C-alpha positions as a printed Julia matrix, in Angstrom:
467×3 Matrix{Float64}:
  31.79   47.04   23.74
  30.77   44.61   21.02
  29.42   45.81   17.7
  26.79   43.67   15.98
  26.09   43.76   12.27
  22.45   43.4    11.32
  21.94   41.47    8.09
  18.62   41.35    6.27
  18.11   37.81    5.01
  15.83   37.14    2.06
  14.04   33.82    2.78
  13.67   33.2    -0.96
  17.33   33.84   -1.75
  19.5    30.87   -2.65
  21.08   29.42    0.46
  24.07   27.24    1.07
  23.13   23.6     1.52
  24.06   22.42    4.97
  26.33   19.39    4.66
  26.53   19.58    0.85
  30.31   19.76    1.08
  30.31   16.13    2.18
  28.41   14.81   -0.87
  29.36   14.14   -4.46
  28.59   17.71   -5.52
  31.02   19.32   -3.08
  34.26   20.01   -4.94
  36.05   20.86   -1.7
  34.74   17.9     0.27
  38.22   16.4     0.78
  39.14   19.48    2.84
  36.45   18.55    5.36
  37.39   14.89    5.63
  38.32   13.91    9.18
  39.52   10.28    9.42
  38.92   10.15   13.19
  35.36   11.46   12.88
  34.78    9.09    9.98
  35.96    6.12   12.01
  33.84    7.02   15.04
  30.7     7.96   13.1
  27.7     5.96   14.23
  29.2     4.75   17.51
  26.33    6.38   19.42
  23.61    4.67   17.35
  22.06    1.64   19.01
  19.67   -0.98   17.69
  17.44   -3.26   19.72
  18.33   -6.9    20.27
  15.02   -7.84   18.7
  14.09   -7.07   15.11
  10.93   -6.86   13.01
  10.36   -9.88   10.75
   8.33   -8.49    7.89
   7.23  -11.92    6.64
   5.74  -12.85   10.03
   3.46   -9.8    10.24
  -0.09  -11.07    9.59
  -1.19   -7.55    8.66
   1.27   -7.68    5.73
   1.29  -11.37    4.73
  -2.1   -12.7     5.78
  -1.26  -16.43    6.01
   1.82  -18.53    6.71
   1.47  -20.0     3.22
   1.69  -16.57    1.61
   4.66  -15.62    3.79
   6.5   -18.84    2.92
   5.88  -18.42   -0.82
   6.88  -14.73   -0.74
  10.0   -15.34    1.34
  11.15  -18.18   -0.9
  10.62  -16.12   -4.05
  12.48  -13.19   -2.47
  15.51  -15.38   -1.85
  15.51  -16.6    -5.44
  15.19  -13.02   -6.68
  18.12  -11.96   -4.5
  20.27  -14.78   -5.86
  19.62  -13.51   -9.38
  20.11   -9.8    -8.66
  22.96   -9.77   -6.15
  25.07  -12.87   -6.88
  27.61  -10.73   -8.81
  27.9    -8.08   -6.1
  30.38   -9.24   -3.44
  29.06   -7.01   -0.66
  25.35   -7.53   -1.29
  25.85  -11.25   -1.88
  27.44  -11.48    1.56
  24.47   -9.62    3.09
  22.02  -12.01    1.42
  23.92  -15.07    2.64
  24.22  -13.68    6.17
  20.48  -13.01    6.38
  19.7   -16.52    5.12
  21.91  -18.02    7.84
  20.35  -15.81   10.52
  16.8   -16.77    9.51
  16.21  -20.5     9.91
  12.56  -20.26   10.96
  11.01  -20.25    7.51
  10.3   -23.32    5.38
  12.28  -23.31    2.15
  10.57  -23.7    -1.21
  11.99  -24.12   -4.68
   9.58  -22.05   -6.77
   9.67  -23.07  -10.43
   8.02  -21.83  -13.63
   7.3   -24.77  -15.96
   6.99  -25.02  -19.75
   3.25  -24.41  -19.51
   3.78  -21.21  -17.51
   1.44  -18.41  -18.66
   2.52  -14.85  -17.9
   0.52  -11.68  -18.53
   2.35   -8.47  -17.71
   2.36   -4.82  -18.87
   6.15   -4.85  -18.56
   7.88   -5.68  -21.85
   8.78   -9.34  -22.22
  11.98  -10.49  -23.89
  11.65  -13.07  -26.62
  12.85  -16.57  -25.67
  15.94  -17.93  -27.34
  15.37  -19.86  -30.56
  17.39  -22.67  -29.01
  14.95  -22.99  -26.15
  11.25  -23.56  -26.67
  10.36  -22.76  -23.07
   8.71  -19.47  -22.24
  10.48  -16.7   -20.37
   9.94  -16.69  -16.62
  10.22  -13.7   -14.26
  13.65  -14.95  -13.14
  14.82  -15.1   -16.78
  13.63  -11.53  -17.28
  15.53  -10.34  -14.22
  18.75  -11.9   -15.54
  18.31  -10.03  -18.82
  17.36   -6.79  -17.04
  20.63   -6.88  -15.06
  22.52   -6.44  -18.31
  20.55   -3.31  -19.24
  19.91   -1.31  -16.08
  22.62    0.27  -13.95
  20.92   -1.11  -10.85
  17.8    -3.17  -10.23
  16.09   -4.02   -6.94
  12.88   -5.99   -6.46
  11.18   -6.53   -3.11
   8.04   -8.52   -2.34
   6.4    -6.31    0.28
   3.04   -7.95    1.06
   0.74  -10.78    0.06
  -2.65  -12.37    0.54
  -4.28  -15.7    -0.19
  -7.08  -15.52   -2.78
  -7.97  -19.23   -2.84
  -6.28  -22.6    -2.24
  -3.96  -22.31   -5.23
  -4.07  -18.56   -5.96
  -1.97  -15.94   -4.15
  -1.54  -12.21   -4.72
   1.91  -10.76   -4.02
   2.63   -7.03   -3.94
   6.07   -5.8    -4.99
   8.25   -2.73   -5.45
  10.64   -2.46   -8.39
  13.45    0.13   -8.41
  15.59    0.67  -11.52
  18.4     3.04  -12.42
  18.04    3.89  -16.09
  21.28    3.6   -18.1
  21.89    7.23  -18.97
  24.41    9.75  -17.69
  22.09   11.48  -15.17
  21.1     8.04  -13.74
  17.35    8.59  -13.23
  15.58    6.17  -10.91
  12.36    4.51  -12.05
  10.17    3.27   -9.2
   7.19    1.0    -9.86
   4.82   -0.81   -7.52
   2.35   -3.49   -8.45
   0.89   -6.92   -7.81
   1.38  -10.41   -9.22
  -1.47  -12.89   -8.96
   0.17  -16.33   -8.97
  -1.62  -19.62   -9.57
   0.13  -22.75   -8.32
  -0.18  -26.14   -9.99
  -0.7   -27.7    -6.58
  -0.35  -25.89   -3.27
  -0.19  -29.12   -1.23
   3.63  -29.05   -1.29
   3.48  -25.54    0.12
   1.21  -26.62    2.95
   3.19  -29.78    3.73
   6.48  -27.86    3.92
   4.9   -25.55    6.49
   3.29  -28.35    8.48
   6.49  -30.4     8.58
   8.65  -27.37    9.32
  11.36  -28.92    7.19
  14.49  -27.14    6.04
  14.66  -29.39    2.98
  13.64  -27.51   -0.14
  10.34  -28.58   -1.68
   9.28  -27.68   -5.2
   6.24  -25.52   -5.92
   5.31  -24.79   -9.53
   3.7   -21.55  -10.71
   1.58  -22.16  -13.81
   0.12  -18.68  -14.27
   1.06  -15.14  -13.28
  -0.87  -11.95  -13.98
   0.89   -8.66  -13.2
  -0.55   -5.21  -12.74
   1.34   -1.95  -12.18
  -0.14    0.65   -9.84
  -1.48    3.65  -11.74
  -1.56    1.86  -15.11
  -4.83    1.12  -16.88
  -5.07   -2.58  -17.73
  -4.14   -3.19  -21.35
  -3.03    0.41  -21.93
   0.6     0.18  -23.06
   0.76    3.93  -23.72
  -0.09    4.58  -20.07
   2.87    2.44  -19.0
   5.24    4.17  -21.43
   4.03    7.55  -20.18
   4.74    6.56  -16.58
   8.26    5.45  -17.48
   8.89    8.62  -19.46
   7.81   10.87  -16.6
  10.42    9.27  -14.33
  13.26    9.09  -16.86
  13.3    12.79  -17.74
  15.64   14.88  -15.55
  14.07   16.24  -12.35
  14.62   19.94  -11.81
  15.7    19.76   -8.17
  18.04   16.86   -8.88
  19.77   19.06  -11.44
  19.78   22.07   -9.12
  21.46   20.02   -6.38
  23.39   17.85   -8.83
  25.76   15.39   -7.2
  24.28   15.89   -3.73
  22.56   12.48   -3.63
  21.52    9.79   -6.1
  18.0    10.2    -7.48
  15.34    9.08   -5.04
  12.53    6.56   -5.15
   9.49    8.81   -5.52
   6.18    8.0    -3.85
   3.88    6.61   -6.58
   0.65    8.56   -7.01
  -2.38    7.8    -9.15
  -4.08   11.11   -9.93
  -7.87   11.0    -9.55
  -8.64   14.72   -9.88
  -7.09   18.18  -10.04
  -9.18   21.28   -9.44
  -8.73   24.68   -7.84
  -5.18   23.97   -6.72
  -6.25   20.74   -5.01
  -4.97   17.35   -6.21
  -6.59   14.04   -5.26
  -4.42   10.92   -5.36
  -4.5     7.23   -4.6
  -1.38    6.06   -2.77
  -0.4     2.36   -2.9
   0.19    0.32    0.27
   3.72    0.57    1.65
   5.93   -0.05    4.66
   7.33    2.95    6.52
   9.58    3.75    9.44
   7.27    5.45   11.95
   9.02    7.38   14.76
   6.93    9.47   17.16
   7.49   12.05   19.89
   5.27   14.0    22.26
   5.65   17.73   21.61
   7.51   19.16   24.59
   7.98   22.65   23.17
   6.07   25.09   21.01
   5.67   25.81   17.32
   8.82   27.93   17.48
  10.93   24.88   18.36
  10.16   23.35   14.94
  10.44   19.78   16.23
   8.33   18.41   13.36
  10.69   19.69   10.69
  13.6    17.37   11.5
  13.52   13.57   11.66
  14.34   12.61   15.27
  17.58   10.82   16.13
  15.84    7.71   17.44
  14.62    6.88   13.9
  18.1     5.9    12.68
  19.54    2.39   12.82
  22.96    3.14   11.3
  25.15    5.85    9.81
  26.02    6.29    6.14
  29.58    7.32    5.39
  29.77    9.38    2.2
  33.54    9.91    2.26
  36.72    8.0     2.95
  37.68    4.34    2.42
  34.4     3.09    3.91
  32.18    5.2     1.68
  28.84    3.48    1.12
  26.32    3.45   -1.7
  22.79    4.24   -0.56
  19.25    4.58   -1.88
  17.18    7.71   -1.09
  13.38    7.78   -0.79
  11.01   10.76   -0.72
   8.83   12.43    0.5
   8.95   12.2     4.28
   5.49   12.55    5.81
   4.7    14.3     9.1
   1.46   14.23   11.08
   0.75   16.55   14.01
  -2.32   15.83   16.12
  -3.67   15.24   19.58
  -3.04   11.96   21.38
  -5.99    9.59   21.5
  -6.02    9.88   25.27
  -8.76   11.59   27.27
  -6.31   12.37   30.08
  -3.49   13.67   27.86
  -4.18   16.32   25.23
  -0.56   17.01   24.29
   0.44   17.03   20.64
   1.82   13.86   19.07
   4.25   14.24   16.16
   4.52   11.2    13.92
   6.67   10.64   10.85
   6.16    8.16    8.0
   9.49    7.5     6.27
   9.23    5.21    3.22
  11.61    2.26    3.1
  13.97    1.74    0.18
  13.27   -1.26   -2.05
  16.78   -2.68   -1.72
  16.68   -2.5     2.09
  13.47   -4.55    2.13
  14.71   -7.03   -0.48
  17.92   -7.76    1.43
  16.37   -8.14    4.87
  13.71  -10.47    6.22
  14.4    -9.05    9.68
  14.44   -5.26    9.8
  16.55   -3.65   12.56
  14.7    -1.62   15.19
  16.28    1.61   16.49
  17.35    1.62   20.12
  17.58    4.44   22.64
  19.37    7.62   21.65
  21.22    9.72   24.21
  20.21   12.97   22.5
  16.48   12.3    22.76
  14.36   14.1    25.34
  12.95   11.41   27.65
   9.94   13.61   28.36
   8.97   13.36   24.68
   8.51    9.56   25.06
  10.22    8.71   21.75
   9.11    5.54   19.95
   9.95    4.01   16.6
   8.59    1.0    14.76
   7.77   -0.2    11.27
   4.22    0.36   10.1
   2.24   -0.97    7.16
   0.1     1.66    5.43
  -2.88    0.32    3.48
  -4.16    1.82    0.23
  -4.85    5.52    0.8
  -6.83    8.24   -0.9
  -5.67   11.77   -0.15
  -6.05   15.37   -1.26
  -3.15   17.82   -1.18
  -2.4    21.46   -1.82
   1.08   22.78   -2.66
   2.89   24.87   -0.08
   6.38   26.36    0.07
   6.8    26.5     3.82
   7.17   23.98    6.62
   5.0    21.78    8.8
   4.8    24.13   11.8
   4.4    27.48   10.06
   1.69   29.7    11.61
  -0.28   29.81    8.33
  -0.67   26.02    8.21
  -3.99   26.25   10.08
  -5.49   28.49    7.38
  -4.2    26.23    4.62
  -5.75   23.19    6.31
  -9.07   25.03    6.56
  -8.99   25.97    2.88
  -8.12   22.39    1.9
 -10.9    20.93    4.05
 -13.54   23.3     2.68
 -12.49   22.7    -0.93
 -12.57   18.93   -0.45
 -16.13   19.1     0.86
 -17.14   21.46   -1.93
 -15.81   19.06   -4.56
 -17.79   16.15   -3.1
 -14.97   14.19   -1.46
 -15.41   12.69    2.01
 -12.68   13.35    4.6
 -11.55   10.37    6.66
 -12.01   10.98   10.38
  -9.91    9.8    13.32
 -11.14    8.16   16.53
 -12.18   11.56   17.86
 -14.21   12.38   14.76
 -11.69   14.91   13.43
 -10.18   15.09    9.92
  -6.68   13.67    9.52
  -4.14   16.1     8.08
  -0.52   15.47    7.15
   2.46   17.26    5.59
   4.67   15.97    2.76
   8.28   17.15    2.93
   9.26   16.76   -0.72
  12.58   18.49   -0.02
  13.69   15.7     2.34
  15.34   12.45    1.27
  15.59    9.47    3.61
  18.67    7.38    2.75
  19.03    3.63    3.29
  21.75    1.0     3.15
  21.45   -2.7     4.01
  21.73   -1.84    7.73
  18.71    0.45    7.55
  17.94    4.16    7.74
  21.23    6.02    8.05
  20.9     9.59    6.78
  18.4    12.31    5.92
  19.18   15.03    3.4
  17.36   18.38    3.35
  17.79   20.34    0.14
  17.08   24.05   -0.13
  14.07   25.19   -2.14
  12.65   28.73   -2.31
   9.24   29.32   -0.77
   7.71   30.5    -4.05
   8.43   27.08   -5.61
   5.8    25.51   -3.31
   7.63   22.2    -3.25
   5.95   20.74   -0.17
   2.31   19.74    0.32
  -0.37   19.94    2.98
  -2.68   16.93    2.78
  -5.86   15.4     4.16
  -6.93   11.76    4.28
 -10.06   10.86    2.3
 -12.41    7.91    2.42
 -11.21    5.68   -0.41
 -13.5     5.02   -3.36
 -14.76    1.45   -3.46
């Protein structure tokens, strides 16, 4: 006869963090180190032979000219930021060798270069009458910040000589708790003459041709133009210690937080604008029930590598958060099963280092009946409303929370965005989940414990964006 002990578990009581012993905060992590497991980690992860070239996606860079200008600038940025880092320098050089399809440009900033930016400019040296260029600023910034990454993530052509490039800037502030500052914005660049850009593309030459930028106007998402206090406030809000980073201190580095521009807050509902971004977008067909909780864990077929946090091959990585989950019906009249879709934001460094992003391959642990897929997806500017919630994406009470959110949105005069079937589009933000990236891609997800009463997660609804 076997005796069973019944233990009453308080869901709001502090819980042990699964896997925390393997991170920086685990004092006994060396006890768990297995050199064989460490060596074999990731052997079951496959990537496809083909990859996704982010500069060749017309939905992201709308013309070949924009893609060529953006790609050339990205390479020059990488030379400035990573030339002193042996590992990252090797990654940059390898990617340049692998990608020979893009015309090379030498982008210069002449003496007449005019630059308007809300980001503080350094004063030029008294020995040099030329104005500071963005590349000069990056060189100076390297000496101040613990880490700096800059990725050009999209672009569009405004006119013959004017191009708008969107970017993400990730900084680790030089203080002992190493906060990460994450900014997104645009740079409108005016070229002296874009004919060299066009001729380089038409000729398909690998010989570098010079293109001169004579004017650049920067804007930072969420910052009012000309309001320096607004910019300082945004920096300050990201530099101060984050509570959950302190609570789980040493578990992971601080994450790149999704930028949000607050439009309204009323009755527990917050309305935000979310900037455009690239995400990893795995999907599965729900083969179980709510009790299986499939939506709460990122599926295995989303990963392109493994991140080793211990041993001689320990890797530095960059976390991003939150992870977004959508649960809805398939847009198929003959198939009404639920489709679960994740949106996992990419790290800035991963995008900066790679023109070609690796695509996950098949995973032996996936259920074939769930028809798993994974791709990269560009999300345009969004307007959303959210309500805080302490539970998870497939809790029974989610339906009531969605109803309350929908009714409050209508009451406040906002217009929900409808899908192809005329239904509102809901989503769930997992703020307690961090997606971790290295140069090889998405390699680890970290779930930290948070009590239900803290209401750390959010239920959201898509809104029609204000024009």
